[in-house]
Each structure stands twice: as C-alpha cells, then as structure tokens.
Backbone bond lengths (Angstrom), bond angles and torsions (degrees), N, CA, C in turn:
res aa  C-N    CA-C-N  psi(-1)  N-CA   C-N-CA  omega(-1)  CA-C   N-CA-C  phi
1 M - - - 1.460 - - 1.529 108.87 -
2 A 1.317 117.40 134.64 1.459 121.94 -178.52 1.526 110.12 -72.34
3 E 1.338 114.88 144.66 1.453 120.40 178.59 1.527 109.67 -72.13
4 L 1.322 116.15 133.64 1.458 120.86 179.30 1.521 109.84 -77.00
5 Q 1.309 116.43 139.60 1.452 120.83 177.53 1.516 109.37 -112.89
6 T 1.320 114.78 157.20 1.451 121.73 177.72 1.517 108.96 -106.43
7 L 1.325 116.33 132.86 1.460 121.51 175.70 1.523 107.50 -82.01
8 T 1.320 117.37 124.70 1.462 122.16 -177.57 1.525 111.22 -109.03
9 R 1.326 115.59 172.23 1.466 120.51 175.27 1.530 110.01 -58.84
10 A 1.326 115.77 -40.86 1.471 120.04 179.33 1.533 110.49 -60.96
11 D 1.338 116.99 -38.60 1.467 120.69 177.34 1.528 110.76 -64.54
12 L 1.334 116.55 -41.38 1.461 120.40 177.73 1.526 110.57 -62.96
13 C 1.323 116.79 -43.92 1.464 121.03 178.66 1.522 110.64 -61.07
14 E 1.316 116.25 -42.29 1.469 120.89 179.52 1.532 111.10 -63.54
15 A 1.328 116.58 -40.69 1.464 120.80 179.11 1.525 110.77 -64.83
16 V 1.336 117.16 -41.51 1.469 120.69 177.52 1.525 109.56 -64.86
17 L 1.323 116.25 -41.15 1.467 121.23 179.05 1.524 111.00 -57.61
18 E 1.329 116.52 -46.43 1.462 121.22 -178.71 1.530 112.02 -69.08
19 E 1.329 116.54 -36.46 1.464 121.02 -175.24 1.531 112.88 -80.39
20 V 1.326 116.69 -42.92 1.457 121.55 -171.08 1.533 112.51 -98.63
21 G 1.319 115.96 -32.91 1.454 119.11 178.43 1.517 115.05 84.00
22 L 1.321 118.45 15.37 1.464 121.14 174.10 1.531 108.33 -74.33
23 S 1.327 116.66 174.03 1.459 119.71 176.72 1.536 109.06 -69.84
24 R 1.313 115.67 161.23 1.469 120.61 179.53 1.531 110.54 -58.55
25 Q 1.341 116.87 -41.62 1.461 121.70 179.94 1.536 111.09 -64.99
26 E 1.329 116.60 -42.36 1.471 120.19 179.05 1.521 111.24 -64.87
27 C 1.331 116.40 -39.57 1.472 120.35 178.91 1.518 110.66 -65.21
28 S 1.321 115.71 -42.30 1.460 120.22 178.83 1.526 110.41 -62.77
29 S 1.329 116.79 -44.02 1.471 121.31 178.94 1.522 111.08 -63.07
30 L 1.332 117.04 -40.19 1.459 122.02 179.99 1.532 111.33 -62.86
31 V 1.322 116.43 -46.80 1.471 120.63 179.65 1.523 109.95 -65.09
32 E 1.338 117.43 -45.81 1.466 121.27 -179.30 1.526 111.13 -61.14
33 R 1.320 117.42 -43.22 1.473 120.79 -178.80 1.521 111.14 -66.87
34 T 1.335 116.35 -39.08 1.462 120.22 178.46 1.532 110.27 -61.10
35 L 1.326 116.13 -47.61 1.464 119.93 179.80 1.528 110.85 -65.23
36 E 1.325 116.97 -38.38 1.462 121.05 179.04 1.528 111.16 -64.02
37 L 1.327 117.85 -40.45 1.467 121.04 177.49 1.531 111.31 -62.11
38 I 1.313 116.66 -39.41 1.467 120.68 178.06 1.526 109.56 -63.47
39 V 1.324 116.76 -47.35 1.469 120.84 -179.13 1.525 110.87 -63.59
40 E 1.326 117.67 -44.41 1.464 120.95 179.44 1.525 111.33 -59.60
41 S 1.313 116.41 -42.30 1.465 120.39 179.43 1.525 110.80 -63.47
42 L 1.333 116.77 -42.86 1.459 120.42 179.23 1.528 111.07 -66.41
43 E 1.334 117.99 -37.37 1.466 121.56 176.73 1.521 111.13 -59.06
44 Q 1.328 116.24 -34.89 1.472 121.43 -179.64 1.525 111.98 -83.74
45 G 1.334 116.90 0.61 1.459 120.59 178.23 1.520 113.68 84.77
46 Q 1.326 117.36 9.81 1.460 120.79 -179.93 1.533 110.15 -80.75
47 T 1.319 115.60 154.65 1.455 122.47 173.57 1.521 108.03 -88.16
48 V 1.330 116.77 137.95 1.467 121.60 178.21 1.523 107.23 -112.63
49 K 1.344 116.03 114.71 1.456 121.22 -179.25 1.522 108.88 -113.33
50 L 1.330 115.56 120.52 1.460 121.76 177.08 1.518 106.66 -112.30
51 S 1.323 115.37 105.10 1.452 121.60 -175.62 1.528 111.26 -53.90
52 G 1.319 116.49 131.49 1.453 122.18 -179.81 1.515 113.10 80.96
53 F 1.323 117.37 -4.62 1.472 121.64 -179.20 1.525 110.28 -116.14
54 G 1.348 116.14 -63.21 1.453 119.01 179.04 1.513 112.07 163.05
55 V 1.333 114.97 -171.57 1.458 122.11 -176.39 1.526 109.47 -127.14
56 F 1.346 115.60 128.16 1.459 122.69 172.35 1.521 107.01 -99.88
57 Q 1.330 117.04 132.56 1.464 121.03 179.37 1.514 109.83 -136.62
58 V 1.335 115.36 147.69 1.455 121.15 173.03 1.521 106.85 -100.11
59 R 1.326 115.92 128.15 1.463 120.78 178.93 1.520 108.92 -117.99
60 E 1.314 114.99 143.29 1.467 121.24 175.68 1.525 108.05 -91.73
61 K 1.319 116.77 125.17 1.460 120.40 176.20 1.522 107.60 -108.75
62 S 1.304 115.89 129.47 1.465 120.05 -177.84 1.530 110.60 -80.58
63 A 1.316 114.08 165.44 1.468 120.27 177.77 1.524 108.85 -65.14
64 R 1.321 115.05 147.72 1.462 118.71 178.65 1.520 108.98 -158.06
65 M 1.300 114.23 168.20 1.464 119.81 176.01 1.521 108.22 -94.24
66 G 1.307 115.06 132.20 1.455 120.73 176.12 1.515 109.14 -122.08
67 R 1.307 115.84 -162.97 1.459 120.09 -178.75 1.526 108.36 -138.42
68 N 1.324 116.40 133.82 1.449 121.09 175.28 1.532 107.29 -68.14
69 P 1.334 118.45 117.92 1.464 119.95 -175.34 1.527 113.67 -65.90
70 K 1.322 116.46 -24.41 1.459 120.15 -178.27 1.536 111.66 -79.38
71 T 1.346 115.78 -44.87 1.462 120.07 -175.03 1.523 113.18 -102.39
72 G 1.327 116.89 -20.16 1.455 120.35 -177.56 1.517 113.28 82.39
73 E 1.331 117.02 -0.49 1.462 120.56 -178.92 1.524 111.17 -76.91
74 P 1.337 116.80 145.87 1.469 119.97 176.23 1.527 110.25 -62.71
75 A 1.322 116.03 145.13 1.461 120.90 179.08 1.523 108.65 -144.11
76 A 1.332 115.49 139.32 1.465 120.65 178.68 1.529 109.28 -77.76
77 I 1.314 115.66 135.16 1.464 121.66 175.74 1.519 106.61 -110.88
78 N 1.321 116.04 122.17 1.461 122.18 -175.89 1.531 111.33 -71.47
79 P 1.351 116.58 154.37 1.468 119.09 175.09 1.526 109.05 -65.30
80 R 1.322 116.23 148.90 1.458 119.47 -178.53 1.516 110.50 -159.62
81 R 1.317 114.19 167.43 1.460 121.73 175.05 1.519 107.21 -103.70
82 V 1.313 116.59 135.66 1.460 120.93 178.50 1.524 109.12 -127.41
83 I 1.320 115.67 151.19 1.462 121.18 177.31 1.515 107.98 -99.99
84 S 1.312 116.01 131.11 1.458 119.85 175.12 1.520 108.49 -119.05
85 F 1.324 115.75 151.55 1.455 121.80 177.90 1.512 108.18 -127.53
86 R 1.317 115.50 130.50 1.459 121.18 176.54 1.522 107.54 -119.92
87 A 1.309 116.46 114.86 1.464 121.36 -178.37 1.521 110.79 -68.88
88 S 1.326 115.77 147.04 1.465 120.52 177.15 1.526 109.26 -72.59
89 Q 1.306 115.48 162.56 1.469 120.52 177.67 1.529 110.73 -60.85
90 I 1.335 116.16 -36.85 1.465 120.56 179.35 1.526 110.07 -61.50
91 M 1.344 116.29 -46.78 1.460 119.43 179.88 1.521 110.96 -64.96
92 K 1.324 116.03 -43.51 1.466 119.33 179.47 1.527 110.67 -58.28
93 S 1.317 116.55 -43.98 1.473 120.91 179.72 1.522 110.98 -62.87
94 R 1.317 116.88 -43.64 1.480 120.32 -179.07 1.517 110.97 -65.90
95 V 1.326 117.28 -44.90 1.465 120.02 179.97 1.513 110.84 -66.01
96 H 1.327 115.81 -42.37 1.472 120.08 178.32 1.526 110.28 -61.69
97 G 1.337 116.55 -42.83 1.466 120.70 178.87 1.511 111.65 -63.89
98 A 1.328 117.21 -36.62 1.469 121.65 -179.27 1.524 110.80 -67.91
99 T 1.332 117.51 -34.37 1.458 119.79 -178.77 1.518 111.92 -77.81
100 N 1.331 115.88 -17.60 1.462 119.94 178.83 1.526 112.45 -98.47
101 G 1.327 115.71 14.22 1.450 119.93 177.17 1.509 114.90 75.40
102 A 1.336 117.64 21.07 1.475 120.90 -179.83 1.500 110.82 -81.00
C-alpha cells in the first residue's frame, strides 16, 4: 500500500509557482491571502462557496446534554460554532473515480 502524503501550504505555493510563474514570494503571498480571506469570511459567519470544489459553512450548535464516553456520566456540552464542509458533486465524482482506479 502506498504511503499517504499530506498536501501542505508549501506544496500549494510550489504548484502556483510552476503554473503561474510568479516569484516564490508572490506565490506564497497569494496562497496565504487566499486562505486568510476564507478564514475571515468564516469568522464573520459567511458561507464560502468554491465552484467545483465545495462549500464551507459555519453552523451554530446549541447547548445540549451529552455523555462522557469513559464513565457514562451525563455531561453538559456548551453551545459553539462549528465549520462544516460539503464537497461539490464534481469533487465527489473525481475522488470516487480515483478510489476505483479510474
């Protein structure tokens, strides 16, 4: 079985460098700013939709009672904001095709 690799910011910068031909510093700034814009939008509660990729959304989860899995005792879970990602149909098809050897 092949070892799984992680795509990093440096990998993204390198890919932009090869594709666009800007300087390494400009590519790094471009990737960093793009990611920062996504985070800023999510902080403000906005939905981020990247066509052909997917949708990032912030959801409000209300307080509820849960259970400590170790002891089984009831435990209060505080309200919080969570980020969810829903992949586009295009991405799902590509990933599904890749896992089936397509």
